[in-house]
Chimera marker file (.cmm) of the C-alpha trace (Angstrom):
<marker_set name="trace">
<marker id="1" x="-33.007" y="-17.180" z="2.292" r="1" g="1" b="0" radius="0.5"/>
<marker id="2" x="-34.208" y="-17.735" z="-1.294" r="1" g="1" b="0" radius="0.5"/>
<marker id="3" x="-31.921" y="-19.739" z="-3.581" r="1" g="1" b="0" radius="0.5"/>
<marker id="4" x="-29.738" y="-17.931" z="-6.093" r="1" g="1" b="0" radius="0.5"/>
<marker id="5" x="-30.906" y="-18.237" z="-9.690" r="1" g="1" b="0" radius="0.5"/>
<marker id="6" x="-28.529" y="-19.081" z="-12.554" r="1" g="1" b="0" radius="0.5"/>
<marker id="7" x="-28.502" y="-15.480" z="-13.827" r="1" g="1" b="0" radius="0.5"/>
<marker id="8" x="-27.634" y="-14.156" z="-10.363" r="1" g="1" b="0" radius="0.5"/>
<marker id="9" x="-24.836" y="-16.710" z="-9.970" r="1" g="1" b="0" radius="0.5"/>
<marker id="10" x="-23.308" y="-15.683" z="-13.293" r="1" g="1" b="0" radius="0.5"/>
<marker id="11" x="-23.571" y="-12.021" z="-12.300" r="1" g="1" b="0" radius="0.5"/>
<marker id="12" x="-21.840" y="-12.685" z="-8.966" r="1" g="1" b="0" radius="0.5"/>
<marker id="13" x="-19.009" y="-14.687" z="-10.519" r="1" g="1" b="0" radius="0.5"/>
<marker id="14" x="-18.577" y="-12.020" z="-13.190" r="1" g="1" b="0" radius="0.5"/>
<marker id="15" x="-18.394" y="-9.291" z="-10.562" r="1" g="1" b="0" radius="0.5"/>
<marker id="16" x="-15.749" y="-11.184" z="-8.592" r="1" g="1" b="0" radius="0.5"/>
<marker id="17" x="-13.651" y="-12.003" z="-11.664" r="1" g="1" b="0" radius="0.5"/>
<marker id="18" x="-13.853" y="-8.498" z="-13.109" r="1" g="1" b="0" radius="0.5"/>
<marker id="19" x="-13.022" y="-6.921" z="-9.772" r="1" g="1" b="0" radius="0.5"/>
<marker id="20" x="-10.016" y="-9.209" z="-9.302" r="1" g="1" b="0" radius="0.5"/>
<marker id="21" x="-8.670" y="-8.618" z="-12.798" r="1" g="1" b="0" radius="0.5"/>
<marker id="22" x="-9.180" y="-4.851" z="-12.456" r="1" g="1" b="0" radius="0.5"/>
<marker id="23" x="-7.342" y="-4.897" z="-9.120" r="1" g="1" b="0" radius="0.5"/>
<marker id="24" x="-4.522" y="-6.822" z="-10.777" r="1" g="1" b="0" radius="0.5"/>
<marker id="25" x="-4.324" y="-4.255" z="-13.594" r="1" g="1" b="0" radius="0.5"/>
<marker id="26" x="-4.245" y="-1.366" z="-11.099" r="1" g="1" b="0" radius="0.5"/>
<marker id="27" x="-1.437" y="-3.089" z="-9.210" r="1" g="1" b="0" radius="0.5"/>
<marker id="28" x="0.438" y="-3.722" z="-12.463" r="1" g="1" b="0" radius="0.5"/>
<marker id="29" x="0.186" y="-0.059" z="-13.466" r="1" g="1" b="0" radius="0.5"/>
<marker id="30" x="1.425" y="1.067" z="-10.054" r="1" g="1" b="0" radius="0.5"/>
<marker id="31" x="4.308" y="-1.421" z="-10.237" r="1" g="1" b="0" radius="0.5"/>
<marker id="32" x="5.285" y="0.003" z="-13.631" r="1" g="1" b="0" radius="0.5"/>
<marker id="33" x="5.290" y="3.487" z="-12.093" r="1" g="1" b="0" radius="0.5"/>
<marker id="34" x="7.493" y="2.165" z="-9.280" r="1" g="1" b="0" radius="0.5"/>
<marker id="35" x="9.866" y="0.664" z="-11.854" r="1" g="1" b="0" radius="0.5"/>
<marker id="36" x="10.120" y="4.004" z="-13.662" r="1" g="1" b="0" radius="0.5"/>
<marker id="37" x="10.732" y="5.880" z="-10.411" r="1" g="1" b="0" radius="0.5"/>
<marker id="38" x="13.404" y="3.395" z="-9.391" r="1" g="1" b="0" radius="0.5"/>
<marker id="39" x="15.303" y="4.184" z="-12.613" r="1" g="1" b="0" radius="0.5"/>
<marker id="40" x="15.932" y="7.728" z="-11.397" r="1" g="1" b="0" radius="0.5"/>
<marker id="41" x="15.901" y="7.301" z="-7.627" r="1" g="1" b="0" radius="0.5"/>
<marker id="42" x="18.142" y="4.899" z="-5.756" r="1" g="1" b="0" radius="0.5"/>
<marker id="43" x="15.779" y="3.031" z="-3.444" r="1" g="1" b="0" radius="0.5"/>
<marker id="44" x="16.801" y="0.558" z="-0.770" r="1" g="1" b="0" radius="0.5"/>
<marker id="45" x="15.604" y="-3.001" z="-1.362" r="1" g="1" b="0" radius="0.5"/>
<marker id="46" x="13.608" y="-3.000" z="1.884" r="1" g="1" b="0" radius="0.5"/>
<marker id="47" x="11.780" y="0.151" z="0.831" r="1" g="1" b="0" radius="0.5"/>
<marker id="48" x="10.984" y="-1.313" z="-2.586" r="1" g="1" b="0" radius="0.5"/>
<marker id="49" x="9.635" y="-4.487" z="-0.960" r="1" g="1" b="0" radius="0.5"/>
<marker id="50" x="7.439" y="-2.411" z="1.371" r="1" g="1" b="0" radius="0.5"/>
<marker id="51" x="6.085" y="-0.381" z="-1.544" r="1" g="1" b="0" radius="0.5"/>
<marker id="52" x="5.343" y="-3.590" z="-3.468" r="1" g="1" b="0" radius="0.5"/>
<marker id="53" x="3.411" y="-4.958" z="-0.484" r="1" g="1" b="0" radius="0.5"/>
<marker id="54" x="1.414" y="-1.712" z="-0.198" r="1" g="1" b="0" radius="0.5"/>
<marker id="55" x="0.637" y="-1.833" z="-3.924" r="1" g="1" b="0" radius="0.5"/>
<marker id="56" x="-0.558" y="-5.451" z="-3.602" r="1" g="1" b="0" radius="0.5"/>
<marker id="57" x="-2.757" y="-4.501" z="-0.645" r="1" g="1" b="0" radius="0.5"/>
<marker id="58" x="-4.187" y="-1.585" z="-2.603" r="1" g="1" b="0" radius="0.5"/>
<marker id="59" x="-4.902" y="-3.942" z="-5.529" r="1" g="1" b="0" radius="0.5"/>
<marker id="60" x="-6.912" y="-6.216" z="-3.211" r="1" g="1" b="0" radius="0.5"/>
<marker id="61" x="-8.831" y="-3.200" z="-1.912" r="1" g="1" b="0" radius="0.5"/>
<marker id="62" x="-9.638" y="-2.108" z="-5.473" r="1" g="1" b="0" radius="0.5"/>
<marker id="63" x="-10.653" y="-5.666" z="-6.403" r="1" g="1" b="0" radius="0.5"/>
<marker id="64" x="-13.080" y="-5.829" z="-3.498" r="1" g="1" b="0" radius="0.5"/>
<marker id="65" x="-14.422" y="-2.343" z="-4.134" r="1" g="1" b="0" radius="0.5"/>
<marker id="66" x="-15.173" y="-3.018" z="-7.788" r="1" g="1" b="0" radius="0.5"/>
<marker id="67" x="-16.658" y="-6.459" z="-7.089" r="1" g="1" b="0" radius="0.5"/>
<marker id="68" x="-18.954" y="-5.043" z="-4.413" r="1" g="1" b="0" radius="0.5"/>
<marker id="69" x="-19.909" y="-2.103" z="-6.587" r="1" g="1" b="0" radius="0.5"/>
<marker id="70" x="-20.704" y="-4.306" z="-9.571" r="1" g="1" b="0" radius="0.5"/>
<marker id="71" x="-22.627" y="-6.875" z="-7.525" r="1" g="1" b="0" radius="0.5"/>
<marker id="72" x="-24.613" y="-4.205" z="-5.702" r="1" g="1" b="0" radius="0.5"/>
<marker id="73" x="-25.371" y="-6.401" z="-2.688" r="1" g="1" b="0" radius="0.5"/>
<marker id="74" x="-23.499" y="-8.427" z="-0.052" r="1" g="1" b="0" radius="0.5"/>
<marker id="75" x="-20.369" y="-6.351" z="-0.466" r="1" g="1" b="0" radius="0.5"/>
<marker id="76" x="-18.556" y="-8.116" z="2.362" r="1" g="1" b="0" radius="0.5"/>
<marker id="77" x="-18.866" y="-11.543" z="0.708" r="1" g="1" b="0" radius="0.5"/>
<marker id="78" x="-18.186" y="-10.360" z="-2.837" r="1" g="1" b="0" radius="0.5"/>
<marker id="79" x="-15.238" y="-8.247" z="-1.743" r="1" g="1" b="0" radius="0.5"/>
<marker id="80" x="-13.791" y="-11.047" z="0.364" r="1" g="1" b="0" radius="0.5"/>
<marker id="81" x="-13.966" y="-13.480" z="-2.552" r="1" g="1" b="0" radius="0.5"/>
<marker id="82" x="-12.520" y="-10.926" z="-4.970" r="1" g="1" b="0" radius="0.5"/>
<marker id="83" x="-9.661" y="-10.185" z="-2.546" r="1" g="1" b="0" radius="0.5"/>
<marker id="84" x="-8.938" y="-13.890" z="-2.144" r="1" g="1" b="0" radius="0.5"/>
<marker id="85" x="-9.023" y="-14.460" z="-5.894" r="1" g="1" b="0" radius="0.5"/>
<marker id="86" x="-6.710" y="-11.465" z="-6.344" r="1" g="1" b="0" radius="0.5"/>
<marker id="87" x="-4.291" y="-13.015" z="-3.827" r="1" g="1" b="0" radius="0.5"/>
<marker id="88" x="-4.445" y="-16.341" z="-5.681" r="1" g="1" b="0" radius="0.5"/>
<marker id="89" x="-3.705" y="-14.603" z="-9.000" r="1" g="1" b="0" radius="0.5"/>
<marker id="90" x="-0.758" y="-12.707" z="-7.522" r="1" g="1" b="0" radius="0.5"/>
<marker id="91" x="0.602" y="-15.872" z="-5.896" r="1" g="1" b="0" radius="0.5"/>
<marker id="92" x="0.319" y="-17.954" z="-9.056" r="1" g="1" b="0" radius="0.5"/>
<marker id="93" x="1.946" y="-15.226" z="-11.147" r="1" g="1" b="0" radius="0.5"/>
<marker id="94" x="4.729" y="-15.021" z="-8.569" r="1" g="1" b="0" radius="0.5"/>
<marker id="95" x="5.296" y="-18.774" z="-8.728" r="1" g="1" b="0" radius="0.5"/>
<marker id="96" x="5.320" y="-18.858" z="-12.512" r="1" g="1" b="0" radius="0.5"/>
<marker id="97" x="7.600" y="-15.884" z="-13.176" r="1" g="1" b="0" radius="0.5"/>
<marker id="98" x="9.903" y="-15.674" z="-10.158" r="1" g="1" b="0" radius="0.5"/>
<marker id="99" x="12.317" y="-18.112" z="-8.529" r="1" g="1" b="0" radius="0.5"/>
<marker id="100" x="11.373" y="-17.524" z="-4.917" r="1" g="1" b="0" radius="0.5"/>
<marker id="101" x="10.016" y="-20.870" z="-3.851" r="1" g="1" b="0" radius="0.5"/>
<marker id="102" x="7.017" y="-21.482" z="-1.650" r="1" g="1" b="0" radius="0.5"/>
<marker id="103" x="6.762" y="-19.889" z="1.794" r="1" g="1" b="0" radius="0.5"/>
<marker id="104" x="3.564" y="-21.019" z="3.521" r="1" g="1" b="0" radius="0.5"/>
<marker id="105" x="3.514" y="-18.191" z="6.061" r="1" g="1" b="0" radius="0.5"/>
<marker id="106" x="3.936" y="-15.550" z="3.362" r="1" g="1" b="0" radius="0.5"/>
<marker id="107" x="1.056" y="-17.097" z="1.403" r="1" g="1" b="0" radius="0.5"/>
<marker id="108" x="-1.181" y="-17.160" z="4.468" r="1" g="1" b="0" radius="0.5"/>
<marker id="109" x="-0.422" y="-13.504" z="5.178" r="1" g="1" b="0" radius="0.5"/>
<marker id="110" x="-1.048" y="-12.603" z="1.534" r="1" g="1" b="0" radius="0.5"/>
<marker id="111" x="-4.381" y="-14.419" z="1.529" r="1" g="1" b="0" radius="0.5"/>
<marker id="112" x="-5.385" y="-12.910" z="4.873" r="1" g="1" b="0" radius="0.5"/>
<marker id="113" x="-4.569" y="-9.369" z="3.795" r="1" g="1" b="0" radius="0.5"/>
<marker id="114" x="-6.256" y="-9.931" z="0.433" r="1" g="1" b="0" radius="0.5"/>
<marker id="115" x="-9.415" y="-11.253" z="2.076" r="1" g="1" b="0" radius="0.5"/>
<marker id="116" x="-9.545" y="-8.516" z="4.719" r="1" g="1" b="0" radius="0.5"/>
<marker id="117" x="-8.920" y="-5.588" z="2.375" r="1" g="1" b="0" radius="0.5"/>
<marker id="118" x="-11.132" y="-7.120" z="-0.300" r="1" g="1" b="0" radius="0.5"/>
<marker id="119" x="-13.981" y="-7.342" z="2.222" r="1" g="1" b="0" radius="0.5"/>
<marker id="120" x="-13.447" y="-3.731" z="3.319" r="1" g="1" b="0" radius="0.5"/>
<marker id="121" x="-13.373" y="-2.641" z="-0.323" r="1" g="1" b="0" radius="0.5"/>
<marker id="122" x="-16.541" y="-4.636" z="-1.035" r="1" g="1" b="0" radius="0.5"/>
<marker id="123" x="-18.365" y="-2.929" z="1.842" r="1" g="1" b="0" radius="0.5"/>
<marker id="124" x="-17.415" y="0.486" z="0.486" r="1" g="1" b="0" radius="0.5"/>
<marker id="125" x="-18.152" y="-0.600" z="-3.097" r="1" g="1" b="0" radius="0.5"/>
<marker id="126" x="-21.740" y="-1.585" z="-2.305" r="1" g="1" b="0" radius="0.5"/>
<marker id="127" x="-22.284" y="1.809" z="-0.713" r="1" g="1" b="0" radius="0.5"/>
<marker id="128" x="-21.070" y="3.511" z="-3.895" r="1" g="1" b="0" radius="0.5"/>
<marker id="129" x="-23.211" y="1.423" z="-6.268" r="1" g="1" b="0" radius="0.5"/>
<link id1="1" id2="2" r="1" g="1" b="0" radius="0.2"/>
<link id1="2" id2="3" r="1" g="1" b="0" radius="0.2"/>
<link id1="3" id2="4" r="1" g="1" b="0" radius="0.2"/>
<link id1="4" id2="5" r="1" g="1" b="0" radius="0.2"/>
<link id1="5" id2="6" r="1" g="1" b="0" radius="0.2"/>
<link id1="6" id2="7" r="1" g="1" b="0" radius="0.2"/>
<link id1="7" id2="8" r="1" g="1" b="0" radius="0.2"/>
<link id1="8" id2="9" r="1" g="1" b="0" radius="0.2"/>
<link id1="9" id2="10" r="1" g="1" b="0" radius="0.2"/>
<link id1="10" id2="11" r="1" g="1" b="0" radius="0.2"/>
<link id1="11" id2="12" r="1" g="1" b="0" radius="0.2"/>
<link id1="12" id2="13" r="1" g="1" b="0" radius="0.2"/>
<link id1="13" id2="14" r="1" g="1" b="0" radius="0.2"/>
<link id1="14" id2="15" r="1" g="1" b="0" radius="0.2"/>
<link id1="15" id2="16" r="1" g="1" b="0" radius="0.2"/>
<link id1="16" id2="17" r="1" g="1" b="0" radius="0.2"/>
<link id1="17" id2="18" r="1" g="1" b="0" radius="0.2"/>
<link id1="18" id2="19" r="1" g="1" b="0" radius="0.2"/>
<link id1="19" id2="20" r="1" g="1" b="0" radius="0.2"/>
<link id1="20" id2="21" r="1" g="1" b="0" radius="0.2"/>
<link id1="21" id2="22" r="1" g="1" b="0" radius="0.2"/>
<link id1="22" id2="23" r="1" g="1" b="0" radius="0.2"/>
<link id1="23" id2="24" r="1" g="1" b="0" radius="0.2"/>
<link id1="24" id2="25" r="1" g="1" b="0" radius="0.2"/>
<link id1="25" id2="26" r="1" g="1" b="0" radius="0.2"/>
<link id1="26" id2="27" r="1" g="1" b="0" radius="0.2"/>
<link id1="27" id2="28" r="1" g="1" b="0" radius="0.2"/>
<link id1="28" id2="29" r="1" g="1" b="0" radius="0.2"/>
<link id1="29" id2="30" r="1" g="1" b="0" radius="0.2"/>
<link id1="30" id2="31" r="1" g="1" b="0" radius="0.2"/>
<link id1="31" id2="32" r="1" g="1" b="0" radius="0.2"/>
<link id1="32" id2="33" r="1" g="1" b="0" radius="0.2"/>
<link id1="33" id2="34" r="1" g="1" b="0" radius="0.2"/>
<link id1="34" id2="35" r="1" g="1" b="0" radius="0.2"/>
<link id1="35" id2="36" r="1" g="1" b="0" radius="0.2"/>
<link id1="36" id2="37" r="1" g="1" b="0" radius="0.2"/>
<link id1="37" id2="38" r="1" g="1" b="0" radius="0.2"/>
<link id1="38" id2="39" r="1" g="1" b="0" radius="0.2"/>
<link id1="39" id2="40" r="1" g="1" b="0" radius="0.2"/>
<link id1="40" id2="41" r="1" g="1" b="0" radius="0.2"/>
<link id1="41" id2="42" r="1" g="1" b="0" radius="0.2"/>
<link id1="42" id2="43" r="1" g="1" b="0" radius="0.2"/>
<link id1="43" id2="44" r="1" g="1" b="0" radius="0.2"/>
<link id1="44" id2="45" r="1" g="1" b="0" radius="0.2"/>
<link id1="45" id2="46" r="1" g="1" b="0" radius="0.2"/>
<link id1="46" id2="47" r="1" g="1" b="0" radius="0.2"/>
<link id1="47" id2="48" r="1" g="1" b="0" radius="0.2"/>
<link id1="48" id2="49" r="1" g="1" b="0" radius="0.2"/>
<link id1="49" id2="50" r="1" g="1" b="0" radius="0.2"/>
<link id1="50" id2="51" r="1" g="1" b="0" radius="0.2"/>
<link id1="51" id2="52" r="1" g="1" b="0" radius="0.2"/>
<link id1="52" id2="53" r="1" g="1" b="0" radius="0.2"/>
<link id1="53" id2="54" r="1" g="1" b="0" radius="0.2"/>
<link id1="54" id2="55" r="1" g="1" b="0" radius="0.2"/>
<link id1="55" id2="56" r="1" g="1" b="0" radius="0.2"/>
<link id1="56" id2="57" r="1" g="1" b="0" radius="0.2"/>
<link id1="57" id2="58" r="1" g="1" b="0" radius="0.2"/>
<link id1="58" id2="59" r="1" g="1" b="0" radius="0.2"/>
<link id1="59" id2="60" r="1" g="1" b="0" radius="0.2"/>
<link id1="60" id2="61" r="1" g="1" b="0" radius="0.2"/>
<link id1="61" id2="62" r="1" g="1" b="0" radius="0.2"/>
<link id1="62" id2="63" r="1" g="1" b="0" radius="0.2"/>
<link id1="63" id2="64" r="1" g="1" b="0" radius="0.2"/>
<link id1="64" id2="65" r="1" g="1" b="0" radius="0.2"/>
<link id1="65" id2="66" r="1" g="1" b="0" radius="0.2"/>
<link id1="66" id2="67" r="1" g="1" b="0" radius="0.2"/>
<link id1="67" id2="68" r="1" g="1" b="0" radius="0.2"/>
<link id1="68" id2="69" r="1" g="1" b="0" radius="0.2"/>
<link id1="69" id2="70" r="1" g="1" b="0" radius="0.2"/>
<link id1="70" id2="71" r="1" g="1" b="0" radius="0.2"/>
<link id1="71" id2="72" r="1" g="1" b="0" radius="0.2"/>
<link id1="72" id2="73" r="1" g="1" b="0" radius="0.2"/>
<link id1="73" id2="74" r="1" g="1" b="0" radius="0.2"/>
<link id1="74" id2="75" r="1" g="1" b="0" radius="0.2"/>
<link id1="75" id2="76" r="1" g="1" b="0" radius="0.2"/>
<link id1="76" id2="77" r="1" g="1" b="0" radius="0.2"/>
<link id1="77" id2="78" r="1" g="1" b="0" radius="0.2"/>
<link id1="78" id2="79" r="1" g="1" b="0" radius="0.2"/>
<link id1="79" id2="80" r="1" g="1" b="0" radius="0.2"/>
<link id1="80" id2="81" r="1" g="1" b="0" radius="0.2"/>
<link id1="81" id2="82" r="1" g="1" b="0" radius="0.2"/>
<link id1="82" id2="83" r="1" g="1" b="0" radius="0.2"/>
<link id1="83" id2="84" r="1" g="1" b="0" radius="0.2"/>
<link id1="84" id2="85" r="1" g="1" b="0" radius="0.2"/>
<link id1="85" id2="86" r="1" g="1" b="0" radius="0.2"/>
<link id1="86" id2="87" r="1" g="1" b="0" radius="0.2"/>
<link id1="87" id2="88" r="1" g="1" b="0" radius="0.2"/>
<link id1="88" id2="89" r="1" g="1" b="0" radius="0.2"/>
<link id1="89" id2="90" r="1" g="1" b="0" radius="0.2"/>
<link id1="90" id2="91" r="1" g="1" b="0" radius="0.2"/>
<link id1="91" id2="92" r="1" g="1" b="0" radius="0.2"/>
<link id1="92" id2="93" r="1" g="1" b="0" radius="0.2"/>
<link id1="93" id2="94" r="1" g="1" b="0" radius="0.2"/>
<link id1="94" id2="95" r="1" g="1" b="0" radius="0.2"/>
<link id1="95" id2="96" r="1" g="1" b="0" radius="0.2"/>
<link id1="96" id2="97" r="1" g="1" b="0" radius="0.2"/>
<link id1="97" id2="98" r="1" g="1" b="0" radius="0.2"/>
<link id1="98" id2="99" r="1" g="1" b="0" radius="0.2"/>
<link id1="99" id2="100" r="1" g="1" b="0" radius="0.2"/>
<link id1="100" id2="101" r="1" g="1" b="0" radius="0.2"/>
<link id1="101" id2="102" r="1" g="1" b="0" radius="0.2"/>
<link id1="102" id2="103" r="1" g="1" b="0" radius="0.2"/>
<link id1="103" id2="104" r="1" g="1" b="0" radius="0.2"/>
<link id1="104" id2="105" r="1" g="1" b="0" radius="0.2"/>
<link id1="105" id2="106" r="1" g="1" b="0" radius="0.2"/>
<link id1="106" id2="107" r="1" g="1" b="0" radius="0.2"/>
<link id1="107" id2="108" r="1" g="1" b="0" radius="0.2"/>
<link id1="108" id2="109" r="1" g="1" b="0" radius="0.2"/>
<link id1="109" id2="110" r="1" g="1" b="0" radius="0.2"/>
<link id1="110" id2="111" r="1" g="1" b="0" radius="0.2"/>
<link id1="111" id2="112" r="1" g="1" b="0" radius="0.2"/>
<link id1="112" id2="113" r="1" g="1" b="0" radius="0.2"/>
<link id1="113" id2="114" r="1" g="1" b="0" radius="0.2"/>
<link id1="114" id2="115" r="1" g="1" b="0" radius="0.2"/>
<link id1="115" id2="116" r="1" g="1" b="0" radius="0.2"/>
<link id1="116" id2="117" r="1" g="1" b="0" radius="0.2"/>
<link id1="117" id2="118" r="1" g="1" b="0" radius="0.2"/>
<link id1="118" id2="119" r="1" g="1" b="0" radius="0.2"/>
<link id1="119" id2="120" r="1" g="1" b="0" radius="0.2"/>
<link id1="120" id2="121" r="1" g="1" b="0" radius="0.2"/>
<link id1="121" id2="122" r="1" g="1" b="0" radius="0.2"/>
<link id1="122" id2="123" r="1" g="1" b="0" radius="0.2"/>
<link id1="123" id2="124" r="1" g="1" b="0" radius="0.2"/>
<link id1="124" id2="125" r="1" g="1" b="0" radius="0.2"/>
<link id1="125" id2="126" r="1" g="1" b="0" radius="0.2"/>
<link id1="126" id2="127" r="1" g="1" b="0" radius="0.2"/>
<link id1="127" id2="128" r="1" g="1" b="0" radius="0.2"/>
<link id1="128" id2="129" r="1" g="1" b="0" radius="0.2"/>
</marker_set>
């Protein structure tokens, strides 16, 4: 396999970062919609937590899709990295802004889901580029 040139490396990192940030913005918008809906509808805490998890999973899928689409090749790898970076961003934001502590199993699940859905999104993103 030929080595990656500097321009290609910058393009790949840019695709992963942009995909992750875009996935985070999509998740943030959907969370704002959930907050508005919860003002009018009385939702059980378990249901809200489930919806938040689905939104986070969707954000990882979007991150992988956009990273794979922007990179245009190796969608699995780009999507996987974008999904992992998305999971890292979400975890760090959660640690900074919320008093929940550190649960290793929850982090492993979050990273696993982020990587898996990011990879799936990256595969689809390359096919749509």
